[in-house]
C-alpha positions in Angstrom: -32.1 8.1 -18.6 -31.4 11.3 -16.7 -33.5 11.9 -13.6 -34.1 15.6 -12.9 -34.8 17.2 -9.6 -38.4 18.1 -8.7 -39.3 21.9 -8.5 -39.7 23.7 -5.2 -43.1 23.2 -3.7 -45.3 26.4 -3.2 -46.2 25.1 0.3 -42.7 25.7 1.7 -40.8 22.5 1.0 -38.4 21.5 -1.8 -38.6 18.3 -3.7 -36.9 16.4 -0.9 -39.4 17.6 1.6 -37.0 19.9 3.4 -38.6 23.0 5.0 -37.2 26.4 4.0 -36.0 28.7 6.8 -38.7 31.1 8.0 -39.3 33.1 11.2 -41.3 31.1 13.7 -44.3 33.5 13.7 -44.5 33.5 10.0 -44.3 29.8 9.9 -47.1 29.5 12.4 -49.2 32.0 10.5 -48.6 30.1 7.2 -49.4 26.8 8.9 -52.7 28.2 10.3 -53.6 29.6 6.9 -52.8 26.4 5.3 -55.0 24.6 7.8 -57.9 26.9 6.9 -57.3 27.5 3.2 -55.1 24.3 3.1 -52.9 25.2 0.2 -55.7 22.9 -0.8 -55.4 23.2 -4.5 -51.6 22.7 -4.5 -51.8 19.8 -2.1 -54.4 18.0 -4.2 -52.4 18.7 -7.3 -49.3 17.3 -5.6 -51.1 14.1 -4.5 -52.5 13.7 -8.0 -49.1 14.2 -9.6 -47.5 11.6 -7.3 -50.1 9.1 -8.3 -49.6 9.7 -12.0 -45.9 10.3 -12.0 -44.1 8.8 -8.9 -41.0 10.4 -7.8 -37.8 8.7 -9.0 -34.3 8.3 -7.7 -31.9 11.1 -8.3 -29.1 10.1 -10.8 -26.6 9.8 -7.9 -28.9 7.5 -5.8 -29.8 5.5 -8.9 -26.1 4.9 -9.6 -25.5 3.8 -6.0 -28.4 1.5 -6.0 -27.3 -0.1 -9.3 -23.8 -0.6 -8.1 -24.8 -2.2 -4.8 -27.4 -4.4 -6.4 -25.3 -5.5 -9.4 -21.8 -5.7 -7.9 -22.3 -5.7 -4.1 -20.1 -2.6 -3.8 -20.7 1.2 -4.1 -19.8 2.9 -7.3 -16.3 4.3 -7.9 -15.6 7.9 -7.5 -14.9 8.3 -11.2 -18.3 6.9 -12.1 -20.0 9.1 -9.5 -18.2 12.2 -10.8 -19.3 11.3 -14.4 -23.0 11.1 -13.3 -22.8 14.4 -11.5 -21.3 16.0 -14.5 -23.8 14.5 -17.0 -26.8 14.6 -14.7 -27.8 11.1 -15.7 -26.7 7.4 -15.6 -25.6 6.4 -19.0 -26.2 3.1 -20.8 -22.4 2.6 -20.9 -22.2 2.8 -17.1 -25.0 0.2 -16.7 -23.3 -2.0 -19.2 -20.0 -1.7 -17.4 -21.6 -2.8 -14.1 -23.2 -5.8 -15.9 -19.9 -6.8 -17.5 -17.9 -6.7 -14.2 -16.6 -9.6 -12.2 -18.7 -8.3 -9.3 -21.9 -8.9 -11.3 -21.0 -12.5 -11.8 -20.4 -12.8 -8.1 -23.9 -11.4 -7.5 -25.4 -13.9 -9.9 -23.7 -16.7 -8.0 -25.1 -15.4 -4.8 -28.6 -15.1 -6.1 -28.5 -18.7 -7.4 -26.9 -19.9 -4.2 -30.1 -18.8 -2.4 -32.2 -20.8 -4.9 -30.1 -24.0 -5.0 -29.0 -24.3 -1.4 -25.7 -25.9 -2.5 -24.5 -27.3 0.8 -24.0 -30.7 2.3 -24.8 -29.4 5.8 -23.3 -31.8 8.3 -23.1 -34.7 5.9 -19.6 -36.1 5.8 -18.3 -36.4 2.3 -15.0 -38.2 2.2 -13.2 -40.6 0.1 -12.6 -43.8 1.9 -12.5 -43.4 5.7 -11.3 -40.7 8.1 -7.8 -41.1 9.3 -7.4 -40.8 13.1 -4.2 -40.0 15.0 -3.1 -42.4 17.7 -0.3 -42.8 20.2 1.3 -46.1 21.3 -1.4 -48.2 22.9 -4.0 -47.2 20.3 -5.6 -44.3 22.3 -6.2 -41.0 20.6 -3.8 -38.3 21.7 -5.5 -35.1 23.0 -5.0 -32.3 20.5 -4.3 -34.6 17.6 -7.9 -35.5 16.6 -7.2 -34.0 13.2 -4.4 -35.8 11.2 -3.6 -32.5 9.5 -2.2 -31.4 12.9 0.8 -33.5 12.0 1.5 -31.2 9.1 1.1 -28.1 11.3 3.8 -29.4 13.7 6.1 -30.4 10.8 5.8 -26.9 9.5 6.3 -25.2 12.8 9.4 -23.6 14.3 9.5 -22.2 17.8 12.1 -19.8 19.1 12.9 -19.7 22.8 15.6 -19.7 25.4 16.0 -23.4 26.2 15.3 -26.8 24.8 12.1 -28.3 26.3 12.2 -31.8 27.7 11.9 -34.7 25.3 8.4 -36.0 24.7 6.7 -32.6 24.4 5.6 -31.1 21.1 7.7 -28.0 21.8 10.8 -30.3 21.9 10.3 -31.0 18.2 9.9 -27.3 17.2 12.1 -25.3 19.6 15.1 -23.9 17.6 17.3 -24.0 20.7 17.2 -27.8 20.6 19.2 -27.8 17.4 22.8 -27.6 18.3 26.2 -28.4 16.8 26.4 -31.3 19.1 23.0 -32.6 17.9 22.7 -31.7 14.2 20.1 -34.5 13.6 17.6 -33.2 16.2 14.1 -32.9 14.8 14.1 -29.2 15.6 16.9 -28.7 13.1 14.3 -29.4 10.3 13.2 -25.8 10.1 16.4 -24.3 11.5 18.2 -25.5 8.4 15.3 -25.1 6.0 12.7 -22.3 5.5 10.0 -25.0 5.1 9.7 -28.7 5.7 12.3 -30.5 3.6 11.5 -34.2 3.0 15.2 -34.9 2.2 16.6 -33.5 5.4 17.2 -36.3 8.0 16.1 -33.9 10.8 12.7 -33.5 9.0 12.4 -37.3 8.8 13.3 -37.6 12.5 10.6 -35.0 13.2 8.0 -37.1 11.3 9.1 -40.2 13.1 8.5 -38.5 16.5 4.9 -37.7 15.8 1.9 -40.0 16.1 0.9 -42.5 13.4 -2.4 -42.4 11.6 -4.7 -45.2 10.7 -8.2 -45.8 9.3 -10.5 -47.0 12.0 -12.8 -48.5 9.4 -16.6 -48.6 9.3 -18.8 -49.6 12.3 -16.6 -52.4 13.7 -13.5 -50.2 13.6 -10.3 -51.9 12.8 -10.9 -54.9 15.1 -11.1 -57.2 12.1 -7.4 -56.4 11.5 -5.9 -55.8 14.9 -8.4 -57.4 17.3 -9.6 -55.5 20.4 -13.1 -54.3 21.1 -12.8 -50.9 19.5 -10.5 -48.7 17.4 -7.0 -49.9 17.8 -4.0 -48.4 16.0 -0.6 -49.8 15.3 2.5 -49.7 17.6 3.9 -46.4 16.3 7.3 -46.9 18.0 8.1 -49.7 15.6 9.0 -48.7 12.0 8.3 -51.2 9.2 10.3 -51.3 6.0 8.5 -51.8 2.6 7.6 -55.4 1.7 10.8 -55.7 -0.3 14.0 -53.7 0.6 17.0 -53.0 -1.6 19.8 -55.5 -1.1 22.2 -52.7 0.1 19.8 -51.4 2.7 21.6 -52.1 6.0 18.8 -50.7 8.2 16.8 -53.9 8.1 17.7 -57.6 8.0 16.4 -59.3 4.9 16.6 -62.5 2.8 18.3 -62.7 -0.5 15.1 -61.7 -2.2 14.8 -58.6 -0.1 12.1 -59.8 2.2 12.7 -58.1 5.5 12.7 -59.8 8.9 13.7 -59.2 12.5 14.6 -61.3 15.5 11.9 -61.3 18.1 13.0 -60.0 21.5 10.4 -62.3 23.1 11.3 -65.5 21.4 14.7 -64.9 19.7 13.1 -66.4 16.6 13.2 -64.9 13.1 10.0 -63.1 12.4 9.0 -61.5 9.1 7.4 -58.1 8.8 5.2 -59.3 5.9 3.8 -62.7 4.8 4.8 -64.1 1.5 2.1 -62.1 -0.2 3.3 -58.8 1.1 0.6 -58.4 3.7 1.9 -56.9 7.0 2.1 -59.2 10.0 1.7 -58.1 13.6 4.9 -57.2 15.4 5.9 -60.0 17.8 6.5 -58.4 21.2 4.6 -57.9 24.4 3.3 -54.5 23.5 1.9 -55.3 20.0 0.8 -58.9 20.6 0.3 -59.4 24.3 -0.5 -62.8 25.8 -3.9 -63.3 27.3 -5.9 -65.7 29.4 -8.5 -68.4 28.6 -10.9 -70.1 31.0 -10.1 -73.7 31.8 -13.6 -74.7 30.8 -15.6 -73.1 28.1 -19.0 -71.5 29.0 -20.6 -72.3 25.7 -22.6 -75.4 24.6 -20.6 -78.6 25.0 -17.8 -76.6 26.7 -17.2 -74.4 23.6 -15.2 -71.3 24.3 -17.0 -67.9 24.0 -15.9 -64.3 24.2 -16.5 -64.3 28.0 -13.9 -67.0 28.4 -11.0 -64.7 27.4 -9.6 -62.0 29.5 -6.3 -60.0 29.6 -3.4 -60.7 31.9 -3.2 -58.1 34.6 -0.9 -56.8 37.3 -1.5 -54.4 40.2 0.4 -51.2 40.4 -0.4 -48.8 43.2 -3.7 -50.5 43.8 -4.7 -50.3 40.1 -5.1 -53.3 37.9 -3.2 -52.9 34.6 -4.0 -55.2 31.7 -1.3 -56.3 29.3 1.8 -58.4 28.9 4.4 -58.0 31.6 6.7 -60.3 33.6 4.5 -59.6 36.7 1.2 -60.0 34.9 -0.9 -63.0 35.9 -4.1 -64.7 34.8 -7.0 -64.9 37.3 -7.9 -68.1 39.0 -9.6 -70.6 36.7 -7.8 -69.2 33.6 -4.7 -70.4 31.8 -2.2 -68.3 30.0 -2.3 -68.4 26.2 0.5 -67.2 23.9 -0.6 -64.8 21.2 0.0 -66.2 17.8 0.6 -62.8 16.2 -0.8 -63.8 12.9 -3.4 -62.4 10.5 -6.2 -64.5 12.0 -9.8 -64.3 11.1 -11.9 -61.7 12.9 -14.5 -64.1 14.4 -12.2 -65.6 17.0 -13.9 -65.5 20.4 -10.6 -64.2 21.8 -10.7 -61.1 19.5 -11.3 -58.6 22.3 -8.1 -59.4 24.1 -6.0 -60.9 21.2 -4.4 -57.7 20.0 -2.4 -58.1 16.8 -0.8 -54.7 16.1 1.8 -53.9 13.4 4.2 -51.0 13.2 4.2 -47.9 10.9 5.6 -46.8 7.6 6.6 -43.4 6.5 4.5 -42.4 3.5 3.8 -39.3 1.4 0.1 -39.2 1.0 -2.0 -37.2 -1.5 -3.1 -34.8 1.2 0.2 -34.4 3.1 1.7 -31.7 0.8 4.9 -33.6 0.1 5.5 -34.3 3.8 6.4 -37.7 5.2 3.8 -38.9 7.7 3.6 -42.0 9.8 0.9 -44.4 8.5 0.1 -47.7 10.2 1.5 -50.5 7.9 -1.9 -52.1 7.2 -3.2 -48.8 6.0 -0.1 -48.0 4.0 -0.7 -50.9 1.7 -1.1 -49.8 -1.9 -2.8 -52.6 -3.7 -6.2 -51.8 -5.1 -7.8 -55.3 -5.0 -8.3 -57.7 -2.2 -6.1 -60.8 -2.1 -9.0 -62.7 -0.5 -11.7 -62.3 -3.1 -10.3 -60.1 -5.9 -12.8 -57.4 -5.3 -11.8 -53.7 -5.4 -10.5 -52.5 -2.0 -13.1 -50.2 -0.4 -11.8 -49.2 3.0 -14.8 -47.0 3.5 -17.2 -49.9 3.2 -15.3 -52.8 4.9 -12.0 -53.5 6.6 -9.7 -56.4 5.8 -6.0 -57.1 6.2 -4.9 -57.2 2.5 -6.4 -53.8 1.7 -5.1 -50.4 2.9 -5.6 -46.9 1.6 -4.2 -47.6 -1.8 -1.6 -45.7 -3.9 -0.8 -42.4 -2.2 -3.4 -43.3 0.4 -6.1 -41.8 -1.9 -8.8 -44.2 -0.6 -8.6 -42.4 2.7 -8.8 -38.7 3.7 -7.8 -36.9 6.9 -10.8 -36.3 9.1 -11.5 -35.0 12.6 -14.3 -37.5 13.0 -16.7 -34.6 13.9 -19.5 -33.9 11.4 -19.7 -30.2 12.1 -16.0 -29.5 12.3 -14.4 -31.1 9.2 -10.7 -31.2 8.5 -9.2 -28.7 6.2 -9.1 -31.2 3.4 -12.8 -32.2 3.9 -13.8 -28.5 4.1 -12.0 -27.7 0.9 -13.7 -30.5 -1.0 -17.1 -29.5 0.3 -16.5 -25.9 -0.8 -15.5 -27.1 -4.3 -18.6 -29.4 -4.6 -20.8 -26.5 -3.4 -19.2 -24.1 -5.8 -19.4 -26.3 -8.9 -23.0 -25.4 -9.9 -22.4 -21.7 -9.2 -19.3 -21.7 -11.4 -21.4 -23.2 -14.3 -24.1 -20.6 -13.8 -21.6 -17.7 -13.9 -20.0 -19.3 -17.0 -23.4 -19.5 -18.8 -24.2 -15.9 -17.9 -20.7 -14.6 -18.9 -21.0 -16.3 -22.3 -24.4 -14.8 -22.9 -25.9 -18.3 -23.5 -29.6 -19.3 -23.2 -30.3 -19.3 -19.5 -31.9 -22.8 -19.7 -28.4 -24.1 -20.5 -27.8 -24.0 -16.8 -30.1 -26.9 -16.4 -29.5 -29.0 -19.5 -25.8 -28.7 -20.5 -23.3 -31.5 -20.3 -20.6 -28.9 -19.7 -19.1 -28.4 -16.2 -16.0 -27.0 -14.5 -13.6 -28.6 -12.0 -10.8 -27.2 -9.8 -8.0 -29.2 -8.1 -10.1 -31.0 -5.4 -12.9 -31.9 -7.8 -10.5 -33.1 -10.5 -8.7 -35.3 -8.0 -12.0 -36.6 -6.6 -13.4 -37.5 -10.0 -10.1 -39.0 -11.3 -8.8 -40.8 -8.3 -11.5 -41.3 -5.7 -14.9 -41.6 -7.3 -14.9 -45.4 -7.0 -13.9 -45.5 -3.3 -16.3 -42.7 -2.1 -17.6 -43.7 1.2 -20.7 -41.8 2.3 -22.5 -41.6 -1.1 -22.1 -43.7 -4.2 -20.5 -41.6 -6.9 -19.8 -42.2 -10.6 -17.1 -40.1 -12.2 -19.0 -37.6 -14.5 -16.8 -38.4 -17.5 -14.1 -40.8 -18.7 -10.6 -40.1 -17.3 -9.4 -38.7 -20.6 -12.3 -36.2 -20.7 -11.6 -34.8 -17.3 -9.4 -31.7 -16.9 -5.9 -32.0 -15.4 -5.2 -29.8 -12.4 -1.6 -28.8 -11.5 -2.1 -30.1 -8.0 -4.8 -30.9 -5.5 -4.7 -27.3 -4.2 -5.2 -25.9 -7.7 -7.9 -23.2 -7.5 -8.3 -22.8 -11.3 -11.7 -23.9 -12.7 -11.3 -25.7 -16.0 -14.2 -26.7 -18.3 -14.9 -30.2 -19.5 -17.7 -32.2 -21.0 -19.6 -34.7 -18.8 -21.2 -38.0 -20.0 -24.4 -37.7 -22.1 -26.8 -38.5 -19.2 -25.9 -35.3 -17.3 -28.1 -32.3 -17.2 -26.7 -29.1 -15.9 -26.7 -28.3 -12.2 -29.5 -30.8 -11.7 -27.1 -33.8 -11.9 -24.2 -32.3 -10.0 -23.2 -34.0 -6.8 -24.2 -31.2 -4.5 -27.8 -31.0 -5.9 -28.3 -34.8 -5.8 -26.9 -34.9 -2.2 -28.7 -31.9 -1.0 -32.0 -33.2 -2.3 -31.5 -37.0 -2.0 -34.8 -38.3 -3.3 -36.6 -38.0 -6.6 -39.4 -36.1 -4.9 -37.1 -33.7 -3.2 -35.2 -33.0 -6.5 -38.4 -32.3 -8.4 -39.8 -30.2 -5.6 -36.8 -28.0 -5.4 -36.7 -27.4 -9.1 -40.4 -26.6 -9.3 -40.3 -24.3 -6.2 -37.1 -22.4 -7.1 -37.2 -22.2 -10.9 -40.8 -22.7 -11.9 -42.3 -20.8 -8.9 -44.7 -23.7 -8.4 -44.3 -25.3 -5.0 -46.5 -28.3 -4.1 -49.3 -27.2 -1.8 -51.9 -29.5 -0.5 -55.5 -28.2 -0.1 -59.0 -29.5 0.5 -60.3 -32.0 3.1 -58.9 -35.4 3.8 -61.2 -38.5 4.1 -61.7 -40.1 7.5 -58.9 -42.2 8.8 -60.8 -45.4 8.3 -61.3 -44.7 4.6 -59.9 -47.5 2.4 -58.2 -45.0 0.2 -55.5 -44.4 2.9 -54.2 -47.9 2.2 -53.6 -47.2 -1.5 -49.8 -48.0 -2.1 -49.6 -45.5 -5.0 -49.2 -42.1 -3.5 -50.5 -40.4 -6.6 -53.8 -42.1 -5.8 -53.8 -42.2 -2.0 -56.5 -39.9 -0.6 -55.0 -36.7 0.7 -51.6 -37.4 -0.8 -52.7 -37.4 -4.4 -53.2 -33.6 -4.4 -49.4 -33.2 -4.6 -48.3 -36.7 -5.6 -50.5 -36.9 -8.7 -48.0 -34.4 -10.2 -45.0 -35.2 -8.1 -44.7 -38.9 -8.8 -44.7 -38.7 -12.6 -42.3 -35.8 -12.6 -40.0 -37.8 -10.2 -39.5 -40.3 -13.0 -37.3 -37.7 -14.8 -34.7 -38.4 -12.0 -35.4 -42.2 -12.0 -32.0 -43.0 -13.4 -30.2 -41.2 -10.5 -29.9 -43.1 -7.3 -31.7 -41.9 -4.3 -29.4 -41.2 -1.3 -26.6 -41.4 -3.8 -24.8 -39.6 -6.5 -24.5 -42.4 -9.1 -26.3 -42.8 -12.4 -28.1 -46.1 -12.9 -27.8 -46.9 -16.6 -30.5 -48.9 -18.4 -27.8 -51.4 -19.5 -26.7 -52.1 -15.9 -30.2 -51.7 -14.3 -32.8 -53.0 -16.8 -36.5 -52.6 -16.2 -36.7 -56.1 -14.7 -34.2 -58.2 -12.8 -35.2 -61.8 -12.2 -32.7 -62.3 -9.4 -34.3 -59.4 -7.5 -37.7 -60.9 -8.2 -36.9 -64.1 -6.3 -34.5 -63.0 -3.6 -35.5 -62.5 0.1 -34.9 -58.9 1.2 -32.2 -58.7 4.0 -31.1 -62.3 3.5 -30.2 -63.3 -0.1 -30.7 -60.1 -2.1 -27.7 -58.6 -3.8 -26.9 -55.0 -3.2 -28.1 -54.0 -6.6 -31.6 -55.2 -5.6 -31.8 -52.0 -3.5 -33.0 -50.4 -6.6 -35.7 -53.0 -7.3 -39.0 -54.0 -5.8 -38.4 -56.9 -3.6 -41.6 -57.0 -1.5 -43.0 -60.6 -1.9 -46.6 -59.2 -1.8 -46.0 -56.8 -4.6 -47.2 -57.8 -8.1 -44.4 -55.7 -9.5 -41.7 -57.6 -7.6 -38.4 -57.5 -9.6 -39.3 -54.2 -11.3 -36.8 -51.3 -11.3 -38.3 -49.3 -8.4 -38.6 -45.9 -10.2 -40.9 -47.6 -12.7 -43.4 -48.8 -10.1 -46.9 -47.4 -10.7 -45.8 -45.5 -13.8 -47.7 -45.4 -17.0 -46.0 -46.0 -20.4 -45.8 -42.2 -21.1 -44.3 -41.6 -17.6 -41.8 -44.5 -18.1 -40.4 -42.7 -21.1 -39.4 -39.9 -18.8 -36.9 -42.2 -17.0 -34.4 -42.4 -19.8 -35.0 -38.8 -21.0 -33.7 -37.6 -17.7 -34.0 -34.1 -16.1 -33.2 -32.4 -19.4 -36.6 -33.4 -20.7 -38.3 -31.9 -17.5 -36.5 -28.6 -18.2 -37.5 -28.7 -21.9 -41.2 -29.1 -21.0 -40.9 -26.1 -18.6 -39.3 -24.0 -21.3 -41.9 -25.0 -23.9 -44.6 -24.0 -21.4 -42.9 -20.7 -20.6 -42.9 -21.6 -16.9 -39.1 -21.3 -16.5 -39.0 -17.9 -18.2 -41.9 -16.5 -16.2 -40.4 -17.7 -12.9 -37.0 -16.4 -13.8 -38.4 -12.9 -14.4 -40.4 -12.9 -11.2 -37.6 -14.2 -9.1 -35.2 -11.6 -10.4 -37.8 -8.9 -9.9 -38.2 -9.9 -6.2 -34.4 -10.0 -5.9 -33.7 -6.5 -7.3 -36.8 -4.6 -6.2 -37.0 -6.5 -2.8 -40.8 -6.9 -3.1 -43.3 -9.0 -5.0 -44.8 -7.5 -8.1 -48.2 -5.8 -7.8 -51.3 -7.1 -9.6 -51.0 -4.4 -12.1 -47.3 -5.2 -12.7 -48.2 -8.9 -13.0 -50.6 -8.0 -15.8 -48.6 -5.5 -17.7 -44.9 -5.2 -16.7 -43.9 -8.8 -16.1 -45.3 -10.1 -19.4 -43.3 -7.4 -21.2 -40.1 -8.5 -19.4 -40.8 -12.1 -20.3 -41.2 -11.2 -23.9 -37.9 -9.2 -23.9 -36.2 -12.1 -22.2 -37.4 -14.5 -24.9 -36.4 -12.0 -27.7 -32.8 -11.9 -26.2 -32.5 -15.6 -26.6 -33.1 -15.9 -22.8 -30.0 -14.0 -22.0 -29.9 -13.5 -18.3 -27.7 -10.4 -18.4 -30.2 -8.8 -20.8 -33.0 -9.6 -18.4 -31.2 -7.9 -15.5 -30.6 -4.9 -17.7 -34.3 -4.7 -18.5 -35.3 -4.9 -14.9 -32.9 -2.2 -13.6 -33.7 0.2 -16.3 -37.5 -0.2 -15.8 -39.5 2.7 -14.3 -40.5 0.5 -11.3 -36.8 -0.1 -10.3 -36.1 3.7 -10.5 -39.2 4.7 -8.6 -38.7 6.2 -5.2 -41.2 4.2 -3.1 
C-alpha cells in the first residue's frame, strides 16, 4: 500500500511541481528553448503518463486524509512517525482507525445528515409546561423558566452587606446569614456545600421563591381558578397535604387529620380540601375576591351573561384598581356578590371575575433534582384518574380540578413556553430522542452486523431521559401521541433521569429499526413523508415528477385517489402503495395503531358525523358521508388487496424488498462514495468501480465497516485529483 515519490522531471520540476534553482538567464534560455523545441516529447509523455497512471497521495498525506475522514481528527504523532519510517500506510493502521471510537462518531454524523433527526421547533413535553408566577398570578420577569428556581436554590452570593428583603440577592447573600438569624434562607448554602432538603434554611429559601403551576391547554387554568387567562395560586399561602399527622402542630385539623383554618374574612372554619381530597380555594380577599353583578341581566328573559359581571374597584392616585378591598366599590347599576370560593363549574358567566385561587405545597418533582419547589396545590395532586369521570388524568389535553401533575409531578415538565428556547429538561429530552437512532446505527456498525439491521431490528437503546419518558410519561405525552416501545419489564432501568448511559433493550414486535423511532416519525409526520425520506436517503430514488399536466378543466384533476389523479400520479402511483407500509403508524403522532384496536372497518365511524358525534378514534377512519369507503381504516383507502397486506407487514417489509432488489446496497455504496471522496462517481466508476464495491459489500454480509475499508483503500480514494 506504499505510495512512492515520483522521479524528477527532465523539464526542471520535481514530482511536486517545484522549480529547481537556476540562474535567471539560464532559466529564460531554457524556457525559450522549451517553447521552440517544447521539451515536447517529455511533456507529451508526462501527459500520457498522468492519464494512464494518475498521481497518488504520498503516504503522509494519505494517512492524514484517512484520519480526518474516518475519525474527524489528524493522526497521532506515533502513527505519522511509523508511516515515515515504513514509507507506507499499513493495513493495521487502517484497521485501527476503523476500530476507533472516533470512527463510530463519524458514522453517527454521516447518518445524521441522512436522517435529519431533529424536532426543530416542535415542543415535545410530557403533560404541560410549568410556568412560574408571583402572587396575583402574573409571571415574574426573569422567571419564565421554572428551572430558574433551582438555579437560585443552588446559588450563594458573597458580598459586604445583606440586601433588602424581597430581592433575589437577599436569599443568596452569605452576609444575610448571621448568628442572630440562623434560619435565614441564605444560610442554606452557608451551612451546606449544596442545597440540603433537610436544612430548615433551605426550606425557607424554597418558600420564598415563586410557585409553579400548569396553565393548561388553550383555555389556560380558568376552568380551575376562574379568570380570563392563566391564573396561578396565591403563593403566599402554604397548604398542608390532604391529611396531616395527628402530632402536626403547624395546621389545625380534625381527628381524622383533615386540615382546616379559620377564615380571616368570615371567622368560619374552612377546609383546605373537600372530603375527596381535592383542594379548595383559599377564603380571603386576595384569593377569592368579591365581585359585582348587574341588577338586571342583559341576556334573553333577563338572564345574566358574562358582560353582567365586573370586578370591584377602588381609585388610588387616579388609577382604578380591581379587587377586594374595604374601599372597593361596585359601579352604579351593579350589586356586590360574595365569592363562594368553591370548585364551581367552569361555565359560570361570572368566571372572568370570580377568581378561586388556592395556595401552594412544597413538592419534590421528578425534574427538581431532589430540591423542594413550590407547586400550586391543584397541580400538586398525585391521583392518576379523574374523580369526575374515572378517565386517566391528562393535564396536557384538558384541565380539571381533580387532576394535577400526578405522582412526582411526572405528567408535567418545566418549560419556558418558548418553542425555540426550551428549558434544560426539554432540551435534554430532545437531544436523547434525536440521538436514539444514531446510537442504534453506531451499535450495529460496532457489532459488525448486516447494515440492513439498522432499519429492521427491534433492538434499541435508551438513556436516562428516554427510559423515564417511556416508563413514566408515554401515556401523558402532550404534543404527540406516543406508545411506550416495550412493556415496562422490558425497558432498561436507568440510575436516574440524568443517567447518560445508553442501555440496550428489545422493543415490541411491530417496531422496525430507526424507521419507527419517535424522532423519525415526528420529523416525517405523514406516510408519504416517511416513505419519501427513506427512498431519497437510503435508496437514492427521490420522487421526481416529469411530463406535461392536462389542462385545469380536465376531469382527471378531480380524481380523489392521488395515485390516479393526472399530474399527481407520476409520483403517487408509487408513493401511495409504499405508504401503506407505514399505515399502522399514526400520522402526526408516534403511536402504533394495532389491527386489534383499529380494525379495517369501524361501524361507529361509518355512521358518525365528523366534528359532532365522532369519537376521537374516528380520526383514523374515513368519515366523509359522500365516500363509498366510509368507516374504513383510512390507510386502506384506495389500496388493492396486495397493497393492503403491506399494512400489517410494516416498514420492515419495505426494507426487505429494497434489500432483495439490491437498491439499499447500491445506494449505501454511492452515498458513502460521495461522503468520502466528496464528489459523485464518474460514469466509468459507475460502470466498473461501484458494482465491484457492491459485490464486496454483499460478500462481507453487508458489513458497513468493511465497505468503508474498501472505499478508502481503493485507487480512486488515493488518487491526487
